[in-house]
ZAMARGU-4260 file (C-alpha; in steps of 0.2 Angstrom, whole numbers, plus 5000, padded with zeros to 4 digits):
<rodrens>
0) 5151/5256/5273 | 5168/5254/5265 | 5175/5244/5252 | 5186/5231/5263 | 5167/5229/5275
5) 5160/5224/5260 | 5172/5212/5255 | 5176/5208/5270 | 5160/5209/5282 | 5164/5222/5297
10) 5172/5209/5310 | 5166/5221/5324 | 5147/5220/5321 | 5149/5201/5320 | 5158/5197/5337
15) 5143/5211/5342 | 5128/5198/5333 | 5134/5185/5339 | 5139/5190/5357 | 5123/5196/5360
20) 5118/5181/5356 | 5127/5173/5371 | 5141/5164/5361 | 5153/5154/5367 | 5171/5161/5365
25) 5184/5147/5360 | 5204/5150/5361 | 5210/5135/5352 | 5228/5138/5359 | 5237/5122/5368
30) 5234/5122/5387 | 5251/5129/5391 | 5246/5147/5380 | 5229/5149/5387 | 5234/5147/5404
35) 5247/5163/5400 | 5233/5173/5398 | 5216/5172/5390 | 5199/5183/5387 | 5190/5181/5407
40) 5177/5166/5403 | 5183/5157/5387 | 5184/5138/5386 | 5202/5133/5381 | 5198/5118/5368
45) 5216/5116/5358 | 5215/5115/5339 | 5222/5096/5337 | 5205/5093/5350 | 5191/5104/5343
50) 5185/5088/5329 | 5180/5078/5344 | 5173/5089/5351 | 5160/5094/5339 | 5147/5083/5351
55) 5151/5094/5368 | 5150/5110/5358 | 5134/5107/5347 | 5123/5103/5366 | 5128/5122/5369
60) 5118/5129/5356 | 5125/5144/5353 | 5134/5151/5342 | 5155/5153/5343 | 5170/5163/5339
65) 5185/5154/5339 | 5203/5163/5343 | 5222/5160/5345 | 5237/5168/5346 | 5236/5176/5330
70) 5219/5174/5324 | 5228/5157/5311 | 5223/5142/5322 | 5203/5149/5326 | 5200/5151/5306
75) 5205/5133/5305 | 5193/5129/5319 | 5177/5139/5314 | 5177/5131/5297 | 5178/5114/5307
80) 5164/5122/5316 | 5155/5128/5302 | 5158/5113/5291 | 5151/5102/5309 | 5133/5114/5307
85) 5138/5124/5323 | 5137/5145/5320 | 5155/5148/5322 | 5167/5164/5316 | 5185/5169/5316
90) 5187/5181/5330 | 5207/5179/5325 | 5220/5184/5340 | 5215/5181/5359 | 5221/5201/5365
95) 5211/5209/5347 | 5196/5202/5351 | 5196/5207/5373 | 5195/5223/5364 | 5179/5223/5354
100) 5170/5212/5367
</rodrens>
C-alpha cells in the first residue's frame, strides 16, 4: 500500500466494493451533457436536483457512485448524499470511471 493509497484510499477497490453491493451510478451532469455520452445503466440526476431526489435515492437502498465530467460536481453530490445518510462516493469523471467498472 503506497502513501497515496494510505492517505486517499484506493478508489478502484472502493468502486469495486460498491459495485459488488449493487451500487447505482448517478451522473450529476446536465441532461445535455449526459445525452452526449454516459455510462450505460447510469441514472442522470443533475447536481441542482440532487437534494430534491433524496427520498427517491434512499428508496433504492443501494450505495451510490456519483460521477460528472471532471469530479467536482460529483464530489458535491456525494457530500450531499452522505449528509443525508446515503452511502455514497465520488467516482470522478464519468469517462475515467467507466474504465474502472
